[in-house]
N, C-alpha and C positions, 0 to 999 in steps of 0.2 A: 751609801751605795744603793741600798734597796729602793729609796725614793727616786733616785736617778734612773734605775732600771725600769721602774714602773712608769716613769715619764716617757721613756723611749718606747716601752711596750704598749703605751696607750695610743700609739700612732697606727693608722691603717696601712701605711706604706713604709717599709723599712728598706734601707740600702745596707748591704752587708759586704764586707771584704776582709781579707786576712793578709797580713804583711809579715814576712819573715824577719826575725831579729836574732842577734847573737845572745846566747845565755851562757853565763859562766858556769862551768861544771867543775867545782873545786876538787872533787874526788879524782877526776880524770886529768886535772891540770890544763884543761883547754876549754874552748867554747863549743856549744852545740846549738843547733837550730831550734828556736821556739817561734811562737807567733803571737802577734797582737791582732785580735779580731775587733773590728769596728762595726758598730750598729748605729746608723744615722737616720733621723727622721727625714721625711721627704722635703724637698725644697718648696713643696706646695703648702706645708704646714706654716701656720702663722708664727709659731715659736720653734726655732730650730733647736736641734740637740743631737749630740753624739755621745756614745759611751764606748770606751776601749776596755777590752778584757784580755789580759795576758794569759796565754795557755801554752802548755809544753808541747802541743802538737797541732796538727792540721786536720784531724779527723772530724767526722760529722757529730761526734758526741759533744763537742764544744758549742756549736750553734744550737744543737738540740737542747742542751742544758739551759742556755741563756734564754731561748725563745719559749722554753717550757715554763719559765717563771711566770708568776701571776701579776696581772695589772692591779690597779687599785680597787677593782670590782671583784677580785678573786678569780679571774679567768686567765687562761694561758693566752699567749699572743695568737692572733689570727689576722690575716690580711694578705697583702702582696709583698713578697720578698724579692727585691731587685738585686741581682748578683752578676758576677762575671761568668756564671755557668760552671764554676768549679764543681766537680762531681760530688763533693761532700754535701752540697746544698740540695741535691736530689732527694736525699732522705728527709731533709728538713721540710720539704714541700710535697712529699709523696701523698697524692690524693687519697690513697687507701688508708693511710695513717692519720692524715691531717686534711680532711675535706674542706676545712675552713681556711686553708692557706693556698696561695697561688704563687707560682714562681714566674719571674719576669727577667728577661735578659737585658743587660746593660748595653745600650746602643754604642757607647764609646768603645767598648771592647770589640763589637762587631765592626765598627768603623776602622779600627786599627788593622784588622785583617785586610780590608780593602786598600788601605793606605800602603800596606806592604806590597800589594800588587802594582802600585803606581810608581814605585821607586825607579824603575827603568823607563817609565813613560810609555810602555807598549800595551798595557792592559786597558782596553776600552771600557770593559766592565768595571774595573777598579776606579778609573777616572770618573765615570758616570755615577757610581755609587758615592764617591766622595763629594761630588757636586750636590747630589740629593741630600746627603747628610747635612751639608752646609745650609741648604734651604730649610730643612727641619729645625736645625739649631736657630736659624733666624726667626722662625715662627715661635719657637719656645721662648726666645728672648722677648718677643713682643707680648706673649701671653703672660710672662712672669710679671710684667708691669700692670696687668689688669686686675681688677677686683674679681671675686668669684662670680658675681653677676655678669660682669663684662666677659669673662671667659665663657660662661654658659651661652650668652647671647651670640658671641662670635662662633662658637662651635655649632649652635643651632643654625646660624646663617650659612655656614659652610656645608652642612649636611644636605 
């Protein structure tokens, strides 16, 4: 497990998310809510990877403990953490505590809010935002097919 964690933590951009799961609580004779936290390397990485960590709760202590682990060079993780902006992640990327970490918001979660505005078809803002997200996703799909040099050339040309 330690080698897998180090592999994930060697990445400069991590995606993090937590999902609720039912956990049997034998003493109580019922289930209670627990969470599976996922940490995935960016799709920009040549070698993909994801690690799942079962935790009894959803507090900031869980991602703090995981990201406080050391990589193969003996350093704790630093880089950009892409999340759904759940408040527990704010502590994880607090610049006063972790100046070498940056928080980034997941566009898919932002898009969902605009999609909700479009359900009745009356939100001009929602419809325009969804169209713009579609264009962004189209460009991302094209970029995904390019080599790193191709991406740099294209972004230099667009600037």
